[in-house]
N, C-alpha and C positions, 0 to 999 in steps of 0.2 A: 242455590240452596236445594237440599235434598229432603225428602220425607222419610222418616224412620218408621218402619213397620216390622212386626214379627211374623207377618205373612200367615197368621192364623195358628201359630204355634202355642199361643196363649190367648184366651178370650179376654178382650178389653171392652170397656163400655163404648169407646170410640170405634165405630164400625170400620172406619178407614184404616185402622191398624190391624184388622182381622183378615184382610185379604189383599192380594197383590192387585186385583182388579179395582178395588176401591181406592187403593193408594195411587194407581195410575190415573184414575179419574180426577182425584184431588190435584195431582201434579199438572195435568193438562189444563184444568180449570184455573189454576193459580200461577201458571208460568214457572213452575219449579223445574229444576234440571233433571231430576230423577228420583230413584227410590233406593233406600238402604234397607235390606231385608235380612232376617235370620235365614241362614241357608236351608234349614229344614222346610221353611215355607216355600222356597223355590223348588226344592225336590218334590214337594207335595203337589205342586202345580206347574210343571214344566211348560205347559202350553202358554202360560202367561208371559214367559220370557220372550216368545215370538211377538206377542202383542205389544209388549213394552218396547222392543226393538223397532217394530214398525211405527210406533208412535214417536220415535226419535228421542226417547228418554234413556238416561243411563241407569244401569242396575248394578248396585254394589251389594256385597254380602258380608256377613260376619257369622261366627259360630264355630263350634268344634268340628263339624263335618266338613267345613271348608278345606281342611287339610288332609282329608282322607284321599288316598291315591285311588284313582279309578282309571282303568285302561281305556284308551280311546284311539281312534284312527283319524287322521286328517285326510279328507278326500281331496285329491289333486284336481278333480273335475269340477267340484262344486265349491271348493275353497271353504269347507265347513268341517266342523268336528262331528264325528259320528260315534 
């Protein structure tokens, strides 16, 4: 099961829906598999992606910006996207 958040793109009464960090805490405390976030929330807080990955949670996204082409390079030494 995943937790749905808009990552702070809209303010909600439920603070867990207002940030990726709060969503991550909820997932870890309740044994959820990961987070589904509006892509703008991920772009606003890219550092949270590393924390989510280190916590062994999955991160899925939705939204219009998900399909915007962004140039990137795959580093052969570190096996990561730059």
